[in-house]
C-alpha positions in Angstrom: 41.9 16.6 97.7 40.6 19.5 98.9 43.1 22.6 99.7 41.7 25.2 102.1 43.4 28.4 103.2 43.9 28.9 106.9 43.9 32.1 108.9 47.7 32.5 109.1 47.9 32.6 105.1 45.3 35.0 105.1 47.3 37.0 107.8 50.3 36.5 105.5 48.5 38.1 102.5 47.3 40.9 104.5 50.6 41.6 105.9 51.9 41.3 102.3 49.3 43.9 101.1 50.1 46.4 103.9 53.8 45.9 102.9 52.9 46.7 99.4 50.8 49.9 100.4 53.7 50.8 102.7 56.2 50.5 99.7 53.9 52.4 97.4 53.9 55.5 100.1 57.6 55.1 100.5 58.2 55.4 96.8 55.7 58.4 96.3 56.9 60.4 98.9 60.3 61.3 97.5 58.4 61.8 93.9 56.2 64.6 95.5 59.1 66.2 97.5 61.0 66.6 94.1 58.1 68.1 92.2 57.5 70.8 94.5 58.3 74.0 92.6 61.3 76.0 93.5 61.0 79.4 95.0 60.4 82.1 92.0 63.3 84.7 91.0 63.1 88.0 92.4 65.2 90.8 91.2 65.3 94.7 92.5 65.9 97.5 90.3 68.3 99.4 90.8 70.1 97.0 93.4 70.4 94.0 91.1 69.9 95.6 87.8 70.5 99.4 86.7 67.2 99.7 84.7 63.8 97.9 84.5 64.5 96.9 81.0 67.5 95.1 81.9 65.9 93.2 84.9 62.9 92.2 82.8 65.1 90.9 80.1 67.1 89.0 82.8 64.0 87.0 84.0 62.4 86.4 80.5 61.5 82.7 80.4 61.4 82.4 84.2 58.0 81.2 85.5 56.6 83.5 88.3 59.6 86.2 88.3 59.3 89.2 90.2 60.7 92.6 89.4 60.4 95.0 92.1 61.3 98.6 91.3 62.5 100.8 94.2 61.4 104.4 94.5 62.5 106.8 91.9 61.6 108.1 88.5 62.2 105.8 85.4 61.9 107.1 81.9 62.6 104.0 79.8 60.4 102.1 77.4 60.1 98.6 78.6 58.4 95.4 77.1 56.7 93.2 79.6 57.4 89.5 79.2 55.2 86.6 80.2 54.8 85.3 83.6 56.3 88.3 85.5 55.2 90.6 88.4 56.6 94.1 88.0 55.8 96.1 90.6 56.7 99.4 92.2 58.2 99.2 95.9 55.8 102.3 96.8 52.9 103.6 94.7 53.4 107.0 95.5 57.1 107.3 95.0 57.6 105.0 91.9 57.2 106.7 88.8 57.2 105.4 85.3 57.1 108.1 82.6 56.3 107.8 79.0 58.8 108.9 76.5 58.0 111.1 73.6 58.6 108.4 71.3 57.0 105.3 73.4 54.9 104.3 76.0 56.3 103.4 79.4 55.2 99.9 79.1 54.6 97.5 76.2 52.9 94.2 76.4 52.8 92.4 73.0 51.0 89.2 73.1 52.1 88.9 77.1 50.4 86.2 79.1 49.9 86.0 83.1 51.9 89.2 83.9 50.9 91.7 86.3 51.8 95.4 86.7 51.3 97.1 90.2 52.1 99.9 92.5 53.4 102.5 90.2 52.7 106.2 89.2 52.6 106.6 85.6 53.3 110.1 84.2 52.7 111.1 80.6 55.1 113.2 78.7 53.8 113.5 75.2 50.9 111.7 73.5 52.0 108.1 74.3 49.8 105.5 76.2 51.3 104.8 79.6 50.7 101.1 79.2 50.3 99.7 75.4 48.6 96.5 75.2 48.4 94.4 72.0 48.1 91.0 70.5 45.6 89.3 73.0 47.6 90.1 76.0 46.3 88.7 79.3 47.5 91.1 82.1 46.5 92.3 85.5 47.0 96.0 86.1 46.2 97.0 89.7 47.1 99.7 92.3 48.5 102.1 89.9 48.0 105.8 89.7 47.9 107.7 86.1 48.8 111.3 86.2 48.6 111.9 82.2 48.4 115.1 80.2 45.6 116.1 78.0 47.0 114.2 75.0 48.0 111.0 77.1 46.1 108.0 77.6 46.4 105.1 80.2 
């Protein structure tokens, strides 16, 4: 006895294959939707936090956080954490000054962070930004107004 497959069976197999492909799509779509990244954390100094250091401490450990600093003069040493965009709202009116004991920003082993849109003002022999221990940073759109004994 020889058994042969007729066209209707092939049609059913094709329909089963199409159904299986359709189910795969239905199962994959929710997986894709649930793996999309959430919007990054954004905080503003002084609206959300009184100081840059406090804002940076609050976003430490958050992937792709942004700390925006409103215009003003800020004289506080800060440590830059990983994965943060630290940006001034207006380069010409957002000033970070070094102190007599420390740079304005210290980056020790900091990875994937950015510093932009500030005017750095020197005040006593310290660099505006101190980068050590293999840090990977982007520093752009800043102005450095430093004295004879200061460095960028």
